[in-house]
C-alpha positions as protocol buffer text, in pm:
chain_id: "A"
residue {
  index: 1
  type: UNK
  ca { x: -3847 y: 796 z: 20994 }
}
residue {
  index: 2
  type: UNK
  ca { x: -3589 y: 547 z: 20953 }
}
residue {
  index: 3
  type: UNK
  ca { x: -3796 y: 371 z: 20704 }
}
residue {
  index: 4
  type: UNK
  ca { x: -3816 y: 693 z: 20496 }
}
residue {
  index: 5
  type: UNK
  ca { x: -3435 y: 736 z: 20525 }
}
residue {
  index: 6
  type: UNK
  ca { x: -3372 y: 384 z: 20395 }
}
residue {
  index: 7
  type: UNK
  ca { x: -3609 y: 454 z: 20091 }
}
residue {
  index: 8
  type: UNK
  ca { x: -3451 y: 770 z: 20001 }
}
residue {
  index: 9
  type: UNK
  ca { x: -3100 y: 604 z: 20013 }
}
residue {
  index: 10
  type: UNK
  ca { x: -3231 y: 324 z: 19806 }
}
residue {
  index: 11
  type: UNK
  ca { x: -3359 y: 555 z: 19530 }
}
residue {
  index: 12
  type: UNK
  ca { x: -3044 y: 753 z: 19546 }
}
residue {
  index: 13
  type: UNK
  ca { x: -2840 y: 440 z: 19477 }
}
residue {
  index: 14
  type: UNK
  ca { x: -3070 y: 340 z: 19184 }
}
residue {
  index: 15
  type: UNK
  ca { x: -3040 y: 684 z: 19042 }
}
residue {
  index: 16
  type: UNK
  ca { x: -2661 y: 673 z: 19079 }
}
residue {
  index: 17
  type: UNK
  ca { x: -2640 y: 325 z: 18926 }
}
residue {
  index: 18
  type: UNK
  ca { x: -2849 y: 441 z: 18609 }
}
residue {
  index: 19
  type: UNK
  ca { x: -2640 y: 643 z: 18346 }
}
residue {
  index: 20
  type: UNK
  ca { x: -2837 y: 801 z: 18049 }
}
residue {
  index: 21
  type: UNK
  ca { x: -2670 y: 854 z: 17712 }
}
residue {
  index: 22
  type: UNK
  ca { x: -2909 y: 1069 z: 17511 }
}
residue {
  index: 23
  type: UNK
  ca { x: -2833 y: 1125 z: 17146 }
}
residue {
  index: 24
  type: UNK
  ca { x: -2971 y: 1457 z: 17129 }
}
residue {
  index: 25
  type: UNK
  ca { x: -2830 y: 1597 z: 17444 }
}
residue {
  index: 26
  type: UNK
  ca { x: -2496 y: 1440 z: 17365 }
}
residue {
  index: 27
  type: UNK
  ca { x: -2466 y: 1550 z: 16990 }
}
residue {
  index: 28
  type: UNK
  ca { x: -2145 y: 1693 z: 16863 }
}
residue {
  index: 29
  type: UNK
  ca { x: -2072 y: 1864 z: 16545 }
}
residue {
  index: 30
  type: UNK
  ca { x: -1707 y: 1871 z: 16634 }
}
residue {
  index: 31
  type: UNK
  ca { x: -1595 y: 1533 z: 16752 }
}
residue {
  index: 32
  type: UNK
  ca { x: -1659 y: 1198 z: 16582 }
}
residue {
  index: 33
  type: UNK
  ca { x: -1634 y: 968 z: 16756 }
}
residue {
  index: 34
  type: UNK
  ca { x: -1789 y: 1159 z: 17036 }
}
residue {
  index: 35
  type: UNK
  ca { x: -1748 y: 957 z: 17345 }
}
residue {
  index: 36
  type: UNK
  ca { x: -1996 y: 677 z: 17329 }
}
residue {
  index: 37
  type: UNK
  ca { x: -2148 y: 797 z: 16997 }
}
residue {
  index: 38
  type: UNK
  ca { x: -2038 y: 770 z: 16631 }
}
residue {
  index: 39
  type: UNK
  ca { x: -2186 y: 931 z: 16326 }
}
residue {
  index: 40
  type: UNK
  ca { x: -2131 y: 746 z: 15996 }
}
residue {
  index: 41
  type: UNK
  ca { x: -2251 y: 536 z: 15700 }
}
residue {
  index: 42
  type: UNK
  ca { x: -2234 y: 218 z: 15525 }
}
residue {
  index: 43
  type: UNK
  ca { x: -1957 y: 163 z: 15270 }
}
residue {
  index: 44
  type: UNK
  ca { x: -2220 y: -41 z: 15074 }
}
residue {
  index: 45
  type: UNK
  ca { x: -2584 y: -109 z: 15091 }
}
residue {
  index: 46
  type: UNK
  ca { x: -2515 y: -370 z: 15367 }
}
residue {
  index: 47
  type: UNK
  ca { x: -2562 y: -329 z: 15756 }
}
residue {
  index: 48
  type: UNK
  ca { x: -2303 y: -576 z: 15823 }
}
residue {
  index: 49
  type: UNK
  ca { x: -2078 y: -418 z: 16110 }
}
residue {
  index: 50
  type: UNK
  ca { x: -1742 y: -416 z: 15905 }
}
residue {
  index: 51
  type: UNK
  ca { x: -1942 y: -178 z: 15664 }
}
residue {
  index: 52
  type: UNK
  ca { x: -1941 y: 112 z: 15907 }
}
residue {
  index: 53
  type: UNK
  ca { x: -1753 y: 407 z: 15815 }
}
residue {
  index: 54
  type: UNK
  ca { x: -1720 y: 731 z: 16028 }
}
residue {
  index: 55
  type: UNK
  ca { x: -1821 y: 1065 z: 15862 }
}
residue {
  index: 56
  type: UNK
  ca { x: -1514 y: 1272 z: 15808 }
}
residue {
  index: 57
  type: UNK
  ca { x: -1671 y: 1631 z: 15728 }
}
residue {
  index: 58
  type: UNK
  ca { x: -1875 y: 1845 z: 15967 }
}
residue {
  index: 59
  type: UNK
  ca { x: -2078 y: 2131 z: 15842 }
}
residue {
  index: 60
  type: UNK
  ca { x: -2141 y: 2280 z: 16182 }
}
residue {
  index: 61
  type: UNK
  ca { x: -2382 y: 2548 z: 16042 }
}
residue {
  index: 62
  type: UNK
  ca { x: -2676 y: 2688 z: 16241 }
}
residue {
  index: 63
  type: UNK
  ca { x: -2962 y: 2617 z: 16288 }
}
residue {
  index: 64
  type: UNK
  ca { x: -2883 y: 2277 z: 16122 }
}
residue {
  index: 65
  type: UNK
  ca { x: -2566 y: 2115 z: 16132 }
}
residue {
  index: 66
  type: UNK
  ca { x: -2441 y: 1808 z: 15929 }
}
residue {
  index: 67
  type: UNK
  ca { x: -2203 y: 1520 z: 15920 }
}
residue {
  index: 68
  type: UNK
  ca { x: -2103 y: 1392 z: 15572 }
}
residue {
  index: 69
  type: UNK
  ca { x: -1879 y: 1117 z: 15446 }
}
residue {
  index: 70
  type: UNK
  ca { x: -1647 y: 1373 z: 15291 }
}
residue {
  index: 71
  type: UNK
  ca { x: -1608 y: 1738 z: 15222 }
}
residue {
  index: 72
  type: UNK
  ca { x: -1911 y: 1878 z: 15061 }
}
residue {
  index: 73
  type: UNK
  ca { x: -2051 y: 2214 z: 14979 }
}
residue {
  index: 74
  type: UNK
  ca { x: -2388 y: 2069 z: 14890 }
}
residue {
  index: 75
  type: UNK
  ca { x: -2581 y: 1780 z: 14724 }
}
residue {
  index: 76
  type: UNK
  ca { x: -2314 y: 1576 z: 14510 }
}
residue {
  index: 77
  type: UNK
  ca { x: -2012 y: 1354 z: 14584 }
}
residue {
  index: 78
  type: UNK
  ca { x: -1947 y: 1326 z: 14970 }
}
residue {
  index: 79
  type: UNK
  ca { x: -2289 y: 1466 z: 15083 }
}
residue {
  index: 80
  type: UNK
  ca { x: -2495 y: 1149 z: 15118 }
}
residue {
  index: 81
  type: UNK
  ca { x: -2546 y: 965 z: 15342 }
}
residue {
  index: 82
  type: UNK
  ca { x: -2584 y: 1238 z: 15603 }
}
residue {
  index: 83
  type: UNK
  ca { x: -2650 y: 1274 z: 15968 }
}
residue {
  index: 84
  type: UNK
  ca { x: -2790 y: 1614 z: 16059 }
}
residue {
  index: 85
  type: UNK
  ca { x: -2880 y: 1791 z: 16387 }
}
residue {
  index: 86
  type: UNK
  ca { x: -3100 y: 2071 z: 16485 }
}
residue {
  index: 87
  type: UNK
  ca { x: -2873 y: 2279 z: 16709 }
}
residue {
  index: 88
  type: UNK
  ca { x: -3186 y: 2484 z: 16848 }
}
residue {
  index: 89
  type: UNK
  ca { x: -3469 y: 2401 z: 17077 }
}
residue {
  index: 90
  type: UNK
  ca { x: -3730 y: 2490 z: 16823 }
}
residue {
  index: 91
  type: UNK
  ca { x: -3838 y: 2320 z: 16501 }
}
residue {
  index: 92
  type: UNK
  ca { x: -3663 y: 2420 z: 16191 }
}
residue {
  index: 93
  type: UNK
  ca { x: -3746 y: 2375 z: 15824 }
}
residue {
  index: 94
  type: UNK
  ca { x: -3457 y: 2306 z: 15599 }
}
residue {
  index: 95
  type: UNK
  ca { x: -3399 y: 2432 z: 15344 }
}
residue {
  index: 96
  type: UNK
  ca { x: -3648 y: 2712 z: 15465 }
}
residue {
  index: 97
  type: UNK
  ca { x: -3930 y: 2721 z: 15436 }
}
residue {
  index: 98
  type: UNK
  ca { x: -4052 y: 2429 z: 15227 }
}
residue {
  index: 99
  type: UNK
  ca { x: -3807 y: 2141 z: 15300 }
}
residue {
  index: 100
  type: UNK
  ca { x: -3785 y: 1886 z: 15569 }
}
residue {
  index: 101
  type: UNK
  ca { x: -3870 y: 1976 z: 15943 }
}
residue {
  index: 102
  type: UNK
  ca { x: -3663 y: 1874 z: 16224 }
}
residue {
  index: 103
  type: UNK
  ca { x: -3759 y: 1931 z: 16583 }
}
residue {
  index: 104
  type: UNK
  ca { x: -3546 y: 2090 z: 16862 }
}
residue {
  index: 105
  type: UNK
  ca { x: -3261 y: 1868 z: 16928 }
}
residue {
  index: 106
  type: UNK
  ca { x: -3371 y: 1603 z: 16663 }
}
residue {
  index: 107
  type: UNK
  ca { x: -3126 y: 1414 z: 16477 }
}
residue {
  index: 108
  type: UNK
  ca { x: -3222 y: 1370 z: 16083 }
}
residue {
  index: 109
  type: UNK
  ca { x: -3073 y: 1113 z: 15874 }
}
residue {
  index: 110
  type: UNK
  ca { x: -3074 y: 1032 z: 15490 }
}
residue {
  index: 111
  type: UNK
  ca { x: -2938 y: 735 z: 15297 }
}
residue {
  index: 112
  type: UNK
  ca { x: -2751 y: 751 z: 14973 }
}
residue {
  index: 113
  type: UNK
  ca { x: -2908 y: 711 z: 14631 }
}
residue {
  index: 114
  type: UNK
  ca { x: -2704 y: 389 z: 14583 }
}
residue {
  index: 115
  type: UNK
  ca { x: -2834 y: 240 z: 14901 }
}
residue {
  index: 116
  type: UNK
  ca { x: -2571 y: 336 z: 15160 }
}
residue {
  index: 117
  type: UNK
  ca { x: -2712 y: 367 z: 15500 }
}
residue {
  index: 118
  type: UNK
  ca { x: -2704 y: 656 z: 15727 }
}
residue {
  index: 119
  type: UNK
  ca { x: -2574 y: 535 z: 16066 }
}
residue {
  index: 120
  type: UNK
  ca { x: -2556 y: 646 z: 16427 }
}
residue {
  index: 121
  type: UNK
  ca { x: -2363 y: 396 z: 16644 }
}
residue {
  index: 122
  type: UNK
  ca { x: -2370 y: 368 z: 17035 }
}
residue {
  index: 123
  type: UNK
  ca { x: -2071 y: 187 z: 17173 }
}
residue {
  index: 124
  type: UNK
  ca { x: -2109 y: 46 z: 17516 }
}
residue {
  index: 125
  type: UNK
  ca { x: -1855 y: 198 z: 17772 }
}
residue {
  index: 126
  type: UNK
  ca { x: -1895 y: -95 z: 18012 }
}
residue {
  index: 127
  type: UNK
  ca { x: -2073 y: -432 z: 18038 }
}
residue {
  index: 128
  type: UNK
  ca { x: -2422 y: -429 z: 18177 }
}
residue {
  index: 129
  type: UNK
  ca { x: -2787 y: -419 z: 18125 }
}
residue {
  index: 130
  type: UNK
  ca { x: -2904 y: -135 z: 17887 }
}
residue {
  index: 131
  type: UNK
  ca { x: -3240 y: -10 z: 17799 }
}
residue {
  index: 132
  type: UNK
  ca { x: -3260 y: 113 z: 17443 }
}
residue {
  index: 133
  type: UNK
  ca { x: -3529 y: 366 z: 17309 }
}
residue {
  index: 134
  type: UNK
  ca { x: -3560 y: 491 z: 16939 }
}
residue {
  index: 135
  type: UNK
  ca { x: -3821 y: 710 z: 16787 }
}
residue {
  index: 136
  type: UNK
  ca { x: -3799 y: 734 z: 16403 }
}
residue {
  index: 137
  type: UNK
  ca { x: -4016 y: 1000 z: 16203 }
}
residue {
  index: 138
  type: UNK
  ca { x: -4060 y: 1101 z: 15849 }
}
residue {
  index: 139
  type: UNK
  ca { x: -3966 y: 1456 z: 15850 }
}
residue {
  index: 140
  type: UNK
  ca { x: -3963 y: 1528 z: 15468 }
}
residue {
  index: 141
  type: UNK
  ca { x: -4276 y: 1616 z: 15293 }
}
residue {
  index: 142
  type: UNK
  ca { x: -4335 y: 1227 z: 15252 }
}
residue {
  index: 143
  type: UNK
  ca { x: -4051 y: 1022 z: 15362 }
}
residue {
  index: 144
  type: UNK
  ca { x: -4025 y: 654 z: 15236 }
}
residue {
  index: 145
  type: UNK
  ca { x: -3741 y: 492 z: 15428 }
}
residue {
  index: 146
  type: UNK
  ca { x: -3652 y: 173 z: 15606 }
}
residue {
  index: 147
  type: UNK
  ca { x: -3525 y: 205 z: 15957 }
}
residue {
  index: 148
  type: UNK
  ca { x: -3343 y: -33 z: 16184 }
}
residue {
  index: 149
  type: UNK
  ca { x: -3187 y: -99 z: 16530 }
}
residue {
  index: 150
  type: UNK
  ca { x: -2919 y: -355 z: 16555 }
}
residue {
  index: 151
  type: UNK
  ca { x: -2709 y: -496 z: 16846 }
}
residue {
  index: 152
  type: UNK
  ca { x: -2367 y: -559 z: 16693 }
}
residue {
  index: 153
  type: UNK
  ca { x: -2472 y: -731 z: 16374 }
}
residue {
  index: 154
  type: UNK
  ca { x: -2810 y: -876 z: 16484 }
}
residue {
  index: 155
  type: UNK
  ca { x: -3144 y: -709 z: 16406 }
}
residue {
  index: 156
  type: UNK
  ca { x: -3345 y: -573 z: 16699 }
}
residue {
  index: 157
  type: UNK
  ca { x: -3598 y: -393 z: 16509 }
}
residue {
  index: 158
  type: UNK
  ca { x: -3696 y: -335 z: 16147 }
}
residue {
  index: 159
  type: UNK
  ca { x: -3959 y: -106 z: 16005 }
}
residue {
  index: 160
  type: UNK
  ca { x: -4072 y: 113 z: 15718 }
}
residue {
  index: 161
  type: UNK
  ca { x: -4150 y: 467 z: 15738 }
}
residue {
  index: 162
  type: UNK
  ca { x: -4403 y: 597 z: 15483 }
}
residue {
  index: 163
  type: UNK
  ca { x: -4536 y: 935 z: 15538 }
}
residue {
  index: 164
  type: UNK
  ca { x: -4492 y: 1259 z: 15727 }
}
residue {
  index: 165
  type: UNK
  ca { x: -4456 y: 1231 z: 16116 }
}
residue {
  index: 166
  type: UNK
  ca { x: -4279 y: 1533 z: 16231 }
}
residue {
  index: 167
  type: UNK
  ca { x: -4377 y: 1862 z: 16385 }
}
residue {
  index: 168
  type: UNK
  ca { x: -4773 y: 1882 z: 16301 }
}
residue {
  index: 169
  type: UNK
  ca { x: -4736 y: 2281 z: 16316 }
}
residue {
  index: 170
  type: UNK
  ca { x: -4565 y: 2266 z: 15972 }
}
residue {
  index: 171
  type: UNK
  ca { x: -4752 y: 1986 z: 15814 }
}
residue {
  index: 172
  type: UNK
  ca { x: -5035 y: 1739 z: 15870 }
}
residue {
  index: 173
  type: UNK
  ca { x: -4920 y: 1402 z: 16010 }
}
residue {
  index: 174
  type: UNK
  ca { x: -5025 y: 1149 z: 15743 }
}
residue {
  index: 175
  type: UNK
  ca { x: -4936 y: 826 z: 15571 }
}
residue {
  index: 176
  type: UNK
  ca { x: -4943 y: 456 z: 15630 }
}
residue {
  index: 177
  type: UNK
  ca { x: -4659 y: 445 z: 15879 }
}
residue {
  index: 178
  type: UNK
  ca { x: -4524 y: 799 z: 15945 }
}
residue {
  index: 179
  type: UNK
  ca { x: -4341 y: 703 z: 16262 }
}
residue {
  index: 180
  type: UNK
  ca { x: -4178 y: 391 z: 16416 }
}
residue {
  index: 181
  type: UNK
  ca { x: -4069 y: 320 z: 16767 }
}
residue {
  index: 182
  type: UNK
  ca { x: -3851 y: 74 z: 16945 }
}
residue {
  index: 183
  type: UNK
  ca { x: -3796 y: -11 z: 17314 }
}
residue {
  index: 184
  type: UNK
  ca { x: -3601 y: -293 z: 17443 }
}
residue {
  index: 185
  type: UNK
  ca { x: -3356 y: -402 z: 17714 }
}
residue {
  index: 186
  type: UNK
  ca { x: -3026 y: -624 z: 17643 }
}
residue {
  index: 187
  type: UNK
  ca { x: -2719 y: -735 z: 17802 }
}
residue {
  index: 188
  type: UNK
  ca { x: -2419 y: -574 z: 17638 }
}
residue {
  index: 189
  type: UNK
  ca { x: -2040 y: -634 z: 17695 }
}
residue {
  index: 190
  type: UNK
  ca { x: -1783 y: -341 z: 17677 }
}
residue {
  index: 191
  type: UNK
  ca { x: -1764 y: -211 z: 17331 }
}
residue {
  index: 192
  type: UNK
  ca { x: -2069 y: -388 z: 17206 }
}
residue {
  index: 193
  type: UNK
  ca { x: -2262 y: -147 z: 16968 }
}
residue {
  index: 194
  type: UNK
  ca { x: -2610 y: -55 z: 16897 }
}
residue {
  index: 195
  type: UNK
  ca { x: -2666 y: 94 z: 16572 }
}
residue {
  index: 196
  type: UNK
  ca { x: -2955 y: 318 z: 16449 }
}
residue {
  index: 197
  type: UNK
  ca { x: -2987 y: 311 z: 16067 }
}
residue {
  index: 198
  type: UNK
  ca { x: -3181 y: 484 z: 15801 }
}
residue {
  index: 199
  type: UNK
  ca { x: -3198 y: 328 z: 15450 }
}
residue {
  index: 200
  type: UNK
  ca { x: -3356 y: 449 z: 15116 }
}
residue {
  index: 201
  type: UNK
  ca { x: -3669 y: 241 z: 15143 }
}
residue {
  index: 202
  type: UNK
  ca { x: -3865 y: 8 z: 14906 }
}
residue {
  index: 203
  type: UNK
  ca { x: -3874 y: 265 z: 14635 }
}
residue {
  index: 204
  type: UNK
  ca { x: -3491 y: 248 z: 14629 }
}
residue {
  index: 205
  type: UNK
  ca { x: -3437 y: 640 z: 14594 }
}
residue {
  index: 206
  type: UNK
  ca { x: -3344 y: 869 z: 14870 }
}
residue {
  index: 207
  type: UNK
  ca { x: -3551 y: 1157 z: 14711 }
}
residue {
  index: 208
  type: UNK
  ca { x: -3749 y: 1333 z: 14995 }
}
residue {
  index: 209
  type: UNK
  ca { x: -3646 y: 1075 z: 15241 }
}
residue {
  index: 210
  type: UNK
  ca { x: -3508 y: 1270 z: 15541 }
}
residue {
  index: 211
  type: UNK
  ca { x: -3611 y: 1081 z: 15856 }
}
residue {
  index: 212
  type: UNK
  ca { x: -3585 y: 1216 z: 16219 }
}
residue {
  index: 213
  type: UNK
  ca { x: -3434 y: 1012 z: 16517 }
}
residue {
  index: 214
  type: UNK
  ca { x: -3453 y: 1070 z: 16880 }
}
residue {
  index: 215
  type: UNK
  ca { x: -3248 y: 787 z: 17066 }
}
residue {
  index: 216
  type: UNK
  ca { x: -3164 y: 713 z: 17433 }
}
residue {
  index: 217
  type: UNK
  ca { x: -2959 y: 450 z: 17590 }
}
residue {
  index: 218
  type: UNK
  ca { x: -2974 y: 393 z: 17957 }
}
residue {
  index: 219
  type: UNK
  ca { x: -2729 y: 187 z: 18155 }
}
residue {
  index: 220
  type: UNK
  ca { x: -2933 y: 21 z: 18427 }
}
residue {
  index: 221
  type: UNK
  ca { x: -2670 y: -198 z: 18571 }
}
residue {
  index: 222
  type: UNK
  ca { x: -2304 y: -127 z: 18519 }
}
residue {
  index: 223
  type: UNK
  ca { x: -2166 y: -402 z: 18744 }
}
residue {
  index: 224
  type: UNK
  ca { x: -1954 y: -535 z: 18455 }
}
residue {
  index: 225
  type: UNK
  ca { x: -2079 y: -896 z: 18470 }
}
């Protein structure tokens, strides 16, 4: 009985020590920065940390809301790169019914046609060990993009999306690489960043390039060492 109590206490301590930051669950169409999350874009076609810019304009429409670099009523100046979010729990086609498909709670990203990246950035609230998970998927009819995960300015993961890897209820999953996933663990200092990036791909155009992202960061040990 004592052994069981000790095990329960240990598991409770482990659960308490771990803190989960889930991009989908935490997403805000009102605040940017939003606690540990920042929605933005690169000023140029570079992933250097000093090129990161915060999106200024939110279109909190339903079912899909957007963050844009600047005020925008539609495709044109200030529209791309964008970071979008499905505010519902069901998959949605946007523009309905023949556009890209974003699953419930999924973030959708598109670069600009000049090569600026769409970016989501996590800022470490404390020093510690972090587990990073990211799932990228082509969610347009056929997305051709480059996707990345970076710790500060250093690359952790680079891949190409080529195809459709979204909800199969809308379209057949197809293509050479319709999805790409990253999982890794790293030590981070307070205010270190992990950046999730979507570019315009090898064909150097953002046409039909919307790419979905599910991301989760778990603080395994926040001892501050």
